C-alpha positions in Angstrom: 124.9 111.6 65.7 125.1 110.3 69.3 121.3 110.3 69.8 120.7 108.6 66.4 123.1 105.8 67.3 121.7 105.2 70.8 118.0 105.5 70.0 118.0 104.6 66.3 117.1 101.4 64.6 120.1 99.7 66.0 118.8 100.2 69.5 117.1 97.0 70.5 115.6 96.4 73.9 115.4 92.8 74.9 112.3 91.1 76.3 112.0 89.9 79.9 114.9 87.8 81.1 114.5 84.9 83.4 116.7 84.5 86.4 118.7 81.5 85.0 119.3 83.5 81.8 120.6 86.6 83.7 122.9 84.3 85.8 124.4 82.8 82.6 124.8 86.3 81.1 126.6 87.6 84.2 128.8 84.4 84.4 130.1 85.0 80.9 130.3 88.8 81.1 132.2 88.8 84.4 135.0 86.5 83.3 138.5 88.0 83.2 139.1 87.6 79.4 135.7 89.3 78.5 136.4 92.2 80.9 139.9 92.6 79.5 138.7 92.8 75.9 135.9 95.2 76.9 138.5 97.5 78.5 141.1 97.3 75.7 138.9 97.7 72.7 137.0 100.8 71.6 134.0 99.3 69.9 132.6 96.5 72.0 129.6 95.3 69.9 131.5 92.3 68.6 132.2 91.3 72.3 128.5 91.2 73.1 127.8 89.4 69.8 130.1 86.7 70.9 128.4 86.7 74.4 125.1 86.2 72.6 126.6 83.4 70.5 127.8 81.6 73.6 124.3 82.0 75.2 122.7 80.5 72.0 125.0 77.5 72.4 123.5 77.1 75.9 119.9 77.3 74.5 119.3 81.0 75.3 118.3 82.9 72.2 119.5 86.5 72.7 121.1 89.1 70.4 124.2 91.2 71.2 122.1 94.4 71.6 119.8 92.6 74.1 122.8 91.5 76.1 124.4 94.9 76.1 121.1 96.6 77.2 120.6 94.0 80.0 124.2 94.6 81.3 123.5 98.4 81.3 120.3 97.9 83.4 122.0 95.4 85.8 124.9 97.9 86.3 122.4 100.7 87.1 120.5 98.5 89.5 123.8 97.5 91.1 124.6 101.1 91.6 121.2 101.7 93.1 121.4 98.5 95.2 118.1 97.2 93.8 119.2 93.9 92.4 116.8 91.1 93.1 119.3 88.3 94.1 122.4 88.1 96.2 123.9 86.0 93.4 123.6 89.0 91.1 125.6 91.1 93.6 128.4 88.4 93.7 128.7 88.3 90.0 128.7 92.1 89.6 131.4 92.4 92.3 133.4 89.8 90.5 133.1 91.7 87.3 134.2 94.9 89.0 137.3 93.2 90.4 138.2 91.6 87.0 137.6 95.0 85.4 140.0 96.7 87.8 142.6 94.0 87.2 142.2 94.4 83.4 142.6 98.2 83.6 145.7 98.2 85.9 147.5 95.2 84.5 149.6 94.8 81.4 148.9 92.6 78.4 146.2 90.1 79.5 144.9 87.1 77.6 141.7 87.9 75.8 138.5 85.9 75.4 139.6 83.3 72.8 143.2 84.5 72.5 145.7 87.4 73.4 145.5 91.1 72.9 146.0 91.9 69.2 148.7 94.6 69.0 148.5 96.9 66.1 151.4 99.0 64.8 150.3 102.0 62.9 151.3 101.7 59.3 151.9 98.0 59.4 148.7 96.7 58.1 148.5 92.9 57.7 151.8 92.3 59.5 152.0 90.6 62.9 152.7 92.7 65.9 155.9 92.1 67.9 155.6 89.8 70.8 157.2 92.1 73.5 155.0 94.6 75.3 155.6 98.3 74.8 158.1 100.0 76.9 157.5 103.1 79.1 157.5 106.4 77.3 155.8 105.1 74.2 153.2 107.5 72.9 149.5 106.5 73.3 147.4 106.0 70.3 143.7 106.2 70.6 141.4 105.1 67.9 137.9 106.6 67.5 135.2 106.2 64.9 132.6 108.6 63.6 129.2 106.8 63.9 127.7 107.2 60.4 126.7 104.7 57.8 129.2 106.0 55.2 132.2 105.8 57.6 131.1 102.3 58.7 131.2 101.2 55.1 134.6 102.6 54.2 136.3 102.1 57.5 136.7 104.5 60.4 139.6 107.1 60.3 142.3 106.8 62.9 143.4 109.7 65.1 146.9 109.9 66.6 147.0 111.9 69.8 150.5 113.4 70.4 151.3 114.5 73.9 154.1 117.1 74.3 155.6 119.6 71.8 156.6 118.6 68.3 159.9 120.2 67.4 161.6 120.8 64.1 163.8 117.7 64.6 160.8 115.6 64.6 159.5 117.2 61.4 162.9 116.8 59.7 163.2 113.2 60.8 159.8 112.6 59.4 160.8 114.1 56.0 164.1 112.2 56.0 162.3 108.9 56.8 159.9 109.6 54.0 162.7 109.7 51.4 164.4 106.6 52.8 161.7 104.2 51.4 160.4 101.0 52.9 163.8 99.5 53.6 164.8 102.5 55.7 161.5 102.1 57.6 162.2 98.5 58.2 165.8 99.1 59.4 164.7 102.0 61.6 162.0 99.9 63.1 164.4 97.1 63.9 167.0 99.5 65.4 164.5 100.8 67.9 162.9 98.9 70.7 161.4 95.7 69.6 157.8 95.0 70.3 156.7 98.7 70.0 152.9 98.8 69.8 150.1 101.2 70.0 148.4 100.7 73.3 144.7 101.0 72.5 142.7 102.5 75.4 138.9 102.6 75.1 136.0 103.3 77.3 134.3 100.5 79.1 131.6 98.3 77.8 129.0 101.0 78.6 129.9 102.4 75.2 128.5 105.9 75.8 132.1 107.3 75.5 132.2 105.9 72.0 129.1 107.8 71.2 130.2 110.9 72.9 133.5 110.9 71.1 132.0 110.1 67.7 132.1 113.8 66.7 135.9 113.7 66.9 136.1 116.6 69.4 136.3 116.4 73.1 137.6 112.9 73.1 141.3 113.7 73.9 142.2 113.9 77.5 144.7 116.6 76.8 144.9 119.6 74.4 147.5 118.0 72.1 148.0 118.3 68.3 146.0 115.8 66.4 147.2 114.2 63.2 144.3 112.7 61.2 145.2 109.6 59.2 142.5 109.1 56.7 143.5 105.8 55.2 145.7 107.0 52.2 148.1 105.0 50.0 150.6 102.5 51.3 153.4 104.9 50.9 151.8 107.5 53.0 151.2 105.0 55.7 154.9 103.9 55.6 156.1 107.5 55.7 153.8 108.4 58.6 154.9 105.3 60.5 158.6 106.2 60.2 158.0 109.8 61.4 156.0 108.5 64.3 158.8 106.0 65.4 161.4 108.7 65.2 159.5 111.1 67.4 158.7 108.2 69.7 162.5 107.4 70.2 163.2 111.0 71.0 160.5 111.1 73.6 161.9 108.0 75.3 165.1 109.9 75.8 163.3 113.0 77.1 161.5 111.1 79.8 158.2 110.5 78.0 157.4 107.8 80.6 155.9 110.4 83.0 154.0 112.1 80.1 152.4 108.8 79.1 151.4 108.0 82.7 149.8 111.4 83.2 148.0 111.1 79.9 146.7 107.7 80.8 145.6 108.8 84.2 143.8 111.8 82.7 142.1 109.6 80.2 141.0 107.1 82.8 139.6 109.9 85.0 137.7 111.3 82.0 136.4 107.8 81.3 135.1 107.4 84.8 133.4 110.8 84.7 131.8 109.9 81.4 130.6 106.6 82.8 129.0 108.2 85.8 127.3 110.8 83.6 126.0 108.1 81.4 124.7 106.1 84.4 123.0 109.2 85.7 121.3 109.8 82.4 120.2 106.2 82.2 118.8 106.4 85.7 116.8 109.5 84.7 115.5 107.7 81.6 114.4 104.7 83.7 112.7 107.0 86.2 110.9 108.6 83.4 109.8 105.3 82.0 108.6 104.2 85.5 106.6 107.4 85.8 105.1 106.9 82.4 104.1 103.4 83.3 102.6 104.6 86.6 100.6 107.2 84.6 99.4 104.4 82.3 98.3 102.3 85.2 96.4 105.2 86.8 94.7 105.9 83.5 93.7 102.2 83.2 92.4 102.3 86.8 90.4 105.4 86.1 89.0 103.7 83.0 88.0 100.6 84.9 86.4 102.7 87.6 84.4 104.6 85.0 83.2 101.3 83.6 82.2 100.1 87.0 80.3 103.4 87.6 78.6 103.1 84.3 77.5 99.5 85.1 76.4 100.7 88.5 74.3 103.5 86.9 72.8 100.9 84.5 71.9 98.7 87.5 70.4 101.7 89.2 68.2 102.5 86.2 67.2 98.8 86.0 66.3 98.8 89.7 64.2 101.9 89.2 62.4 100.4 86.3 61.6 97.2 88.2 60.5 99.3 91.2 58.2 101.3 89.0 56.7 98.2 87.4 56.3 96.6 90.8 54.5 99.8 91.9 52.2 99.6 88.9 51.4 96.0 89.6 50.7 96.8 93.2 48.4 99.6 92.1 46.6 97.3 89.7 46.2 94.7 92.4 44.8 97.4 94.7 42.3 98.5 92.1 41.2 95.0 91.4 40.6 94.4 95.1 38.4 97.5 95.2 36.3 96.5 92.3 35.8 92.8 93.2 33.6 91.6 96.1 35.4 91.3 99.4 35.4 87.6 100.5 34.2 86.8 103.9 36.4 85.5 106.6 35.3 82.0 105.9 36.6 82.3 102.3 40.3 82.8 103.2 42.9 80.6 101.6 46.1 79.3 102.9 48.4 79.6 99.9 51.1 77.1 99.6 54.6 78.1 100.7 56.4 79.6 97.7 59.9 80.9 97.4 61.1 82.7 100.4 61.1 86.5 100.3 64.1 87.9 98.6 65.9 90.4 100.7 65.6 93.9 99.2 68.8 95.5 98.0 67.6 98.9 99.1 66.1 100.2 102.2 63.3 102.7 102.8 62.2 104.6 99.7 65.7 105.1 98.4 67.0 103.7 95.2 70.7 102.9 94.5 71.2 105.9 92.2 74.4 107.6 91.5 74.1 111.2 92.7 75.7 113.8 90.3 76.1 116.2 93.3 78.6 113.9 95.1 82.0 112.5 94.3 82.6 108.9 93.9 83.7 108.6 97.5 80.6 110.6 98.6 78.3 108.3 96.6 80.1 105.3 98.1 79.5 106.7 101.6 75.9 107.6 100.8 75.0 104.2 99.4 77.0 102.3 102.0 74.7 100.0 104.0 75.6 97.5 106.6 73.9 94.2 107.1 71.8 95.5 110.0 70.9 98.9 108.5 67.4 97.7 107.4 66.6 96.7 110.9 67.8 99.9 112.5 65.8 102.0 110.1 62.7 100.1 111.1 63.6 100.4 114.8 64.2 104.2 114.7 60.8 104.6 113.0 59.0 102.3 115.6 60.8 102.5 118.9 59.1 100.6 121.8 57.6 102.6 124.6 55.5 101.0 127.2 53.1 103.9 127.4 52.9 105.5 123.9 54.0 102.6 121.7 53.8 99.2 123.5 53.9 97.3 120.2 57.1 99.0 119.0 60.4 97.3 118.3 62.6 96.3 121.3 66.3 96.8 120.7 68.4 93.9 122.0 71.0 94.5 119.3 72.8 97.8 120.3 75.5 97.4 123.0 74.5 100.0 125.5 74.2 99.9 129.2 70.7 101.1 130.2 70.8 99.8 133.8 72.4 102.8 135.6 70.6 105.9 134.4 69.4 106.7 137.9 72.9 106.7 139.3 74.3 108.9 136.5 71.4 111.3 136.6 71.8 111.9 140.3 75.6 112.5 139.9 75.5 114.7 136.8 72.9 117.0 138.5 75.2 117.9 141.3 76.4 121.6 141.4 80.1 120.8 140.7 79.1 119.4 137.2 77.6 122.7 136.1 80.6 125.0 136.4 81.4 127.1 133.3 84.8 128.9 132.9 86.1 131.0 130.0 88.7 128.5 129.0 86.0 125.8 128.6 84.2 127.9 126.0 87.4 128.6 124.0 89.5 126.6 121.6 91.2 123.8 123.5 94.4 121.9 123.0 93.3 119.5 120.2 94.7 116.6 122.2 92.3 117.6 125.0 92.4 120.1 127.8 95.4 119.6 130.1 93.1 119.1 133.2 91.3 116.2 131.5 94.5 114.5 130.2 95.9 114.7 133.7 92.9 113.0 135.2 92.8 110.4 132.4 96.5 109.5 133.2 95.8 109.2 136.9 92.6 107.2 136.3 94.3 104.7 133.9 97.3 104.4 136.3 95.0 103.4 139.1 92.4 101.2 137.4 94.8 99.6 134.9 97.3 98.9 137.8 100.2 100.4 135.9 103.6 99.7 137.6 104.5 103.4 137.2 102.4 106.5 136.8 101.3 107.2 133.3 102.3 110.5 131.6 99.6 113.0 130.6 101.6 114.0 127.5 101.0 110.5 126.1 97.2 110.9 126.3 95.0 112.0 123.3 91.3 112.6 123.8 88.8 112.5 120.9 85.0 112.2 120.5 84.7 108.4 120.9 86.7 105.3 120.1 85.3 105.2 116.6 87.1 108.5 115.9 90.2 107.1 117.4 90.2 104.0 115.1 89.7 106.3 112.1 92.5 108.7 113.2 94.9 105.8 114.0 94.2 104.2 110.7 95.0 107.4 108.9 98.2 108.0 110.7 99.6 104.5 110.8 98.5 103.2 107.4 98.5 104.3 103.8 95.4 103.9 101.6 94.9 100.2 100.6 97.1 99.0 103.5 95.5 96.4 105.7 95.1 95.6 109.4 94.8 92.2 111.0 91.8 91.6 113.2 90.4 88.3 114.6 86.8 87.6 113.6 84.1 87.8 114.8 84.6 91.4 115.9 82.7 94.6 116.4 81.6 95.3 112.8 81.6 99.1 112.9 85.4 99.1 113.0 85.3 98.3 109.3 83.6 101.6 108.5 85.9 103.4 111.1 89.1 102.5 109.2 87.8 102.4 105.6 85.4 105.3 105.0 88.0 108.1 105.5 91.4 106.3 105.2 90.6 103.5 102.7 92.3 101.0 105.0 91.1 97.4 104.8 90.7 94.7 107.5 92.1 91.3 106.9 90.3 88.8 109.1 91.8 86.1 111.3 88.9 83.6 111.3 88.0 82.0 114.7 85.8 78.9 114.5 83.0 77.8 116.8 84.4 74.3 117.0 87.8 74.0 118.6 90.5 72.9 116.2 94.1 71.8 116.7 95.4 72.9 120.1 92.3 75.0 120.9 90.7 74.3 124.2 87.6 76.6 123.8 85.4 77.9 120.9 86.6 81.0 119.0 90.0 80.8 120.6 92.7 83.1 119.3 96.3 81.8 119.0 99.6 83.1 117.6 99.5 80.3 115.1 96.3 81.6 113.6 97.8 85.1 113.5 100.8 83.7 111.7 98.7 81.8 109.1 96.5 84.9 108.4 99.6 87.1 108.0 101.1 84.7 105.4 97.8 84.6 103.5 97.6 88.4 103.5 101.1 88.6 102.0 100.3 86.0 99.4 97.3 88.2 98.4 99.7 91.2 98.1 98.4 93.1 101.1 100.6 95.3 103.2 99.8 94.6 106.8 100.6 97.5 109.1 98.8 96.8 112.3 96.9 94.3 114.5 93.6 95.1 116.4 92.9 93.3 119.7 89.7 93.6 121.6 90.0 92.8 125.3 87.4 92.2 126.7 86.2 90.9 123.4 83.1 92.1 121.6 80.9 90.1 120.8 82.5 87.0 122.4 82.8 88.4 125.9 86.3 86.8 126.0 88.8 88.1 128.6 92.4 87.3 127.5 95.0 86.5 130.1 98.3 88.4 130.5 100.2 85.4 129.0 98.0 85.5 125.9 98.3 89.2 125.4 102.1 89.1 125.8 102.3 86.3 123.1 100.2 88.5 120.8 102.4 91.5 121.4 105.5 89.5 120.8 104.1 88.3 117.5 103.5 91.9 116.5 107.0 92.9 117.5 108.5 90.2 115.4 106.7 91.4 112.3 107.0 95.1 113.2 103.2 95.6 113.4 101.5 98.3 115.4 99.0 96.9 118.0 95.7 98.8 118.7 94.4 97.4 122.0 90.7 98.3 122.6 90.0 98.0 126.4 86.7 99.8 126.4 84.9 97.1 128.5 87.7 96.8 131.1 85.5 97.9 134.1 82.5 95.8 132.8 83.8 92.4 134.0 81.1 91.5 136.5 82.1 88.0 137.6 84.1 88.1 140.8 86.1 85.0 139.8 87.3 86.5 136.5 90.0 89.2 136.6 91.0 91.5 133.8 94.6 92.5 133.3 95.3 95.6 131.2 98.2 95.8 128.8 99.2 98.9 130.9 99.7 96.6 133.9 102.6 94.7 132.3 106.0 95.4 133.7 107.3 96.1 130.2 105.7 96.2 126.8 107.6 94.2 124.1 107.4 97.1 121.7 106.2 100.3 123.5 106.6 102.5 120.4 104.1 100.3 118.4 101.6 99.5 121.2 98.6 101.9 121.6 95.8 101.4 124.3 92.3 102.7 123.8 89.5 103.3 126.4 86.3 105.4 126.6 83.4 106.2 128.8 80.6 104.8 126.5 80.6 101.3 128.0 82.1 101.4 131.5 80.4 104.6 132.5 77.1 103.8 130.5 77.3 107.1 128.6 77.6 106.3 125.0 76.0 109.6 124.1 78.8 111.7 125.6 81.3 110.6 122.9 84.6 110.7 124.8 87.4 108.3 124.0 91.1 108.3 124.7 94.3 106.6 123.5 97.6 106.2 125.4 100.8 105.9 123.4 104.4 106.4 124.1 105.1 107.1 120.5 105.6 110.9 120.4 105.4 111.0 116.6 102.0 109.4 116.7 100.8 111.8 119.4 101.8 114.8 117.3 100.1 113.4 114.2 96.9 112.8 116.2 97.1 116.4 117.4 96.8 117.6 113.8 93.5 115.6 113.5 92.1 116.7 116.8 90.3 119.6 115.3 88.1 117.1 113.4 87.4 114.9 116.4 87.4 117.3 119.3 85.3 117.0 122.4 83.3 120.1 123.6 84.8 122.0 126.5 81.9 121.5 129.0 81.9 117.8 128.3 85.6 117.6 129.0 85.1 119.4 132.3 82.3 116.9 133.3 84.4 113.9 132.4 87.3 115.3 134.5 85.0 115.7 137.4 83.7 112.2 137.2 87.2 110.7 136.9 88.3 112.8 139.8 85.4 111.6 142.1 86.9 108.3 143.3 84.6 108.0 146.3 81.5 108.0 144.0 83.2 105.6 141.6 84.5 103.1 144.1 81.7 103.1 146.6 78.6 103.7 144.6 78.7 103.5 140.8 81.2 100.7 139.9 80.0 98.1 142.5 76.3 98.8 141.8 76.9 98.6 138.0 78.6 95.3 138.3 75.8 93.9 140.5 73.1 95.0 138.0 75.1 93.5 135.1 75.4 90.2 137.0 71.7 90.0 137.7 70.7 90.9 134.1 73.2 88.4 132.7 71.8 85.7 135.0 68.2 86.4 133.9 69.1 86.2 130.2 71.2 83.0 130.5 68.3 81.3 132.4 65.8 82.2 129.7 68.2 80.9 127.0 68.5 77.6 128.9 64.8 77.3 129.0 64.6 77.7 125.3 67.5 75.2 124.9 69.7 77.7 123.1 73.5 77.1 123.4 75.6 80.2 124.2 79.1 81.2 125.3 79.1 81.7 129.1 81.3 84.7 129.6 81.4 87.4 132.3 82.3 90.6 130.5 80.5 93.1 128.4 76.7 93.7 127.8 76.0 90.7 125.5 75.7 87.0 125.1 76.9 85.2 122.0 74.2 82.6 121.3 74.0 79.8 118.8 70.7 79.6 116.9 72.0 77.5 114.0 69.6 74.7 114.7 66.7 77.0 113.6 68.3 77.4 110.2 66.9 75.1 107.4 70.3 75.3 105.8 73.6 76.3 107.4 74.0 79.5 105.2 74.2 83.2 105.9 71.1 83.7 103.7 69.1 81.6 106.1 70.7 83.4 109.0 69.5 86.7 107.6 66.0 85.2 107.1 66.0 84.2 110.8 67.1 87.8 111.7 64.2 89.2 109.7 61.8 86.8 111.4 62.9 88.3 114.8 62.4 91.8 113.3 58.9 90.8 112.2 58.1 89.9 115.8 59.3 93.4 116.9 62.6 92.4 118.5 66.0 93.6 117.0 69.0 91.4 117.4 72.5 91.4 115.7 73.3 88.4 113.5 76.7 86.9 113.2 77.5 88.1 109.7 77.4 91.7 111.0 80.5 90.7 113.0 82.1 88.8 110.1 81.6 85.4 111.9 82.6 82.5 109.7 80.0 80.2 111.2 76.3 81.0 110.3 73.6 81.0 113.0 75.3 83.0 115.8 73.5 86.0 117.3 74.5 88.7 119.8 71.8 89.3 122.4 72.1 92.4 124.6 71.0 91.9 128.3 71.7 95.4 129.7 68.2 96.8 129.6 65.3 97.1 132.1 63.8 93.8 133.3 60.4 94.3 131.9 61.8 95.0 128.4 64.1 91.9 128.7 61.0 89.8 129.5 59.0 91.2 126.6 62.0 90.8 124.3 62.6 87.2 125.3 58.9 86.4 124.8 59.0 87.8 121.3 62.1 85.8 120.6 60.3 82.7 121.8 57.3 83.5 119.5 59.5 83.9 116.5 61.2 80.6 117.2 57.9 78.8 117.7 56.7 80.2 114.4 59.8 78.8 112.7 59.3 75.4 114.4 55.6 75.4 113.3 56.5 76.2 109.7 59.1 73.5 109.9 56.5 71.0 111.1 54.2 72.0 108.3 57.0 71.6 105.8 57.6 68.2 107.1 53.9 67.3 106.9 53.8 68.6 103.3 56.8 66.5 102.4 55.0 63.4 104.0 51.9 64.3 102.0 53.8 64.4 98.8 55.2 61.0 99.5 51.7 59.6 100.2 50.4 61.1 97.0 52.5 58.5 95.2 50.3 55.8 96.7 47.1 57.6 95.7 47.4 56.4 92.2 46.7 52.8 93.3 43.5 53.9 95.0 42.5 55.8 91.9 42.8 52.7 89.8 40.6 50.8 92.2 37.9 53.5 92.1 37.9 53.7 88.2 34.8 51.6 88.0 32.9 53.8 90.5 34.0 57.0 88.7 32.7 55.6 85.4 29.4 54.7 86.9 29.1 58.2 88.3 29.9 59.8 84.9 27.3 57.6 83.1 24.7 58.5 85.7 25.6 62.2 85.4 25.2 62.2 81.6 21.7 60.7 81.5 19.9 64.0 81.3 20.8 67.2 79.6 19.7 69.3 82.5 22.2 67.6 84.7 24.9 68.1 82.0 24.0 71.8 81.7 24.2 72.3 85.4 27.5 70.6 85.6 29.0 73.0 83.1 29.7 75.3 86.0 29.4 74.2 89.6 30.2 76.5 92.5 31.4 75.1 95.7 32.0 77.1 98.9 35.1 76.0 100.7 37.0 76.6 103.9 40.7 77.6 103.9 42.5 74.9 102.0 45.8 74.6 100.1 45.6 75.0 96.4 46.6 71.7 94.9 47.2 72.3 91.2 46.7 74.6 88.3 43.3 73.1 87.3 41.7 74.4 90.5 41.2 78.1 89.9 40.0 80.3 92.7 37.9 83.4 92.0 36.3 85.2 94.9 36.0 82.1 97.0 34.5 80.0 94.3 35.8 77.1 92.3 35.1 77.0 88.5 34.8 73.3 87.6 34.5 72.4 83.9 32.5 69.4 82.8 35.2 68.2 80.6 37.7 68.1 83.5 35.5 65.9 85.8 38.3 63.4 86.2 40.6 66.2 87.4 38.0 67.4 89.8 37.5 64.0 91.3 41.3 63.6 91.8 41.5 67.1 93.3 38.7 66.4 95.7 40.3 63.1 96.8 43.6 65.0 97.4 41.7 67.7 99.4 40.0 65.0 101.5 43.3 63.2 102.0 45.3 66.2 103.0 42.8 68.3 105.0 39.8 68.0 107.4 37.4 69.3 104.7 35.2 66.2 104.9 34.8 66.3 108.6 33.8 70.0 108.5 31.3 69.4 105.6 29.9 66.1 106.7 26.0 66.2 106.1 23.6 65.6 108.9 22.1 62.1 108.8 18.4 61.6 108.7 16.7 59.0 110.8 17.4 55.5 109.5 19.7 56.7 106.8 22.8 54.6 106.0 26.0 56.7 106.5 27.9 54.6 104.0 25.6 55.9 101.2 26.5 59.5 102.0 29.5 59.6 99.8 30.7 63.0 98.7 30.1 62.2 95.0 26.5 61.1 95.6 25.9 64.3 97.5 27.3 66.3 94.6 25.1 64.5 92.0 22.0 65.0 94.0 22.6 68.7 94.3 23.3 68.9 90.6 19.9 67.2 89.8 18.0 69.8 91.7 
């Protein structure tokens, strides 16, 4: 019966409530009269109906069931402390205090009146005005929740606390024979104002439902007298018996019995409420889990649809590739069957649409592999902006002896200037020692001897105010692995990390491929804005704005990545700037990953680099993590050794668990420890010579860029120059930037375009200068050739535009020559032989532009129809006007011949007559 009542057809769940509606509901529900009536009545549906009526008067159309369900939910959220507004908490606390006052107080005014006292057996009569005295027996009224009982009227149950003696029974029988008058006199002799105090559960109403069976409702094991609504005489007799027993209990000290019964009942009521709230909480949790499962199913369905569309696109791409291959094969066959034109019969075709960049690279097609998971297919088909160029480079690497026409790589940030120094040092005997511990499983954070040397090295070269601790060092196979591991340990999937752009683009794959962590860019612009004093300047204001935008997009930002020195800008941030960035992260409780991999590659003596580890105190040491590696500063990118220093012990322990996936071989760790330990070689030989060579190479590249009149950022850190080639773009778009990058690649030089670094301004390129001088010279020459070709094509485009404008004035000249053309046509049609020969006239031509569709080229010959002579004449005029055709084909003059008579049309007619 309980379940039917709660979840049956009467159960009605309201729609979404707005915040003003909820506030109005709580205002009415938390008032003292409402709380009093909810406490003092058993069935509270009429109370919520009146609440709904009041809300309708205020323009809020809600039912009583909806109000009751909303109050239940708000009470549960109040208990769980998940309410959305502080105002909600104030009103709920107000309701709790009013409820306590209503429970502990005496007769309180109700909502719209006073408590209606009911005396059992006095139906229709007014209750006495005085409150009941101590010792009166408690009457509790319950109802069985069924449709029949509701129609007839619920039975009442009188709970008697204490023994019922024979005197009570005798008194009841005697009072029964006394009649109505006796009852009235007896009632007047007793205490006036005797009433049944009606106690009921709170407005949660689950006690009503729990007690609807009639059992288990009483707080004490007392005899129960069921009054089932009999005749009026029965009611009178029962009432008299009840009052006699009540008077006797007053004399026996029934005051304590009543208090104990009331206390027990209230205790039971509180327990029932808590149980109901627990059940309601479980129900809401189950609904939340069901909703989450529905969302997951919907997400899987959407992903399946995307995969299906992706497979369809793959099939379409394959069909198009096959058809293109068939066309190419047909074209190849036609070229084999047709005569091969001579070199003098080459045509300069007009510039058509620019080549569309291919979606795929190599001979692969974007096809979903059934052998891989969705994540595996995503990794397999993932392709960066520069992937096409690097595939061509690896297949055609420049070598001055074996492949002098190969591609020169000025796009990969590697130091190729110090191989001789490293080769000599790595060939020393102390680097070749092998011990048993080196060939065994290491500590996954790195061998202790290496972590000790790393701590000493960073303490000295980062100028740390106090020695760094080896236990805070974790060594992995490169900084890329460190980024991946840090993203996995600090972020959850679909979380995001702030990073200023442009930035080293591979970080995107480092944090996303394994951990599904996204990067939210902080855009830096080439033109200073606001308080900026230099291009691409990073400020705290820009970080704040990007963080606000990320929160608006629903992203959960967990960390901030800072590159110092910066790649690709070459920027070196001051200590003041770094402290301001760290303070910003502390304020928003963000982790900071500081990548200082170029800290020893600052080659200008006037510029100084200050590591974060050199600060006297970090704003948030537990959330600041510093990275460094040997790839750049030691010119050993192939050794794959990177390290992170963090004072967060929890992070170090988490990274230790991932060390088995990113470990460094034991012999490599030993060699790195030897290099870091050899301070004499570092300070006297390698580092000074490396900085000198970096300075010379940078100076050469900057001078060449100045000769080419290419703007660039003049910075003194790293292996690269950030150059602005936007003036060579026909349009300021990233599509044109990619076309320029392909033009360089066509001239056998590989650069890195700005969109690979997520730069917001198109036209910027990163040019590497840390290579041998002869390769730099050849690379610069190829860059120059590519730019000259672009400028030449731009000039031709300008000339073509001018020619199109001049064609408009050609119509006037045509009108002036109409008479001459008509005369030529009349002279041509005089003889049939001339007309026959003019049916098809073959003219050999030099390379010219094809002007229109009426001029068809077949194997170096022009098919001119007699009926299109006017078109031919206009075509020839345009050819003469736009090319040097006439000068190249000017006939030789005979002695005494007038050159004015050697018009091209006369010459054609004479040849036709022969």
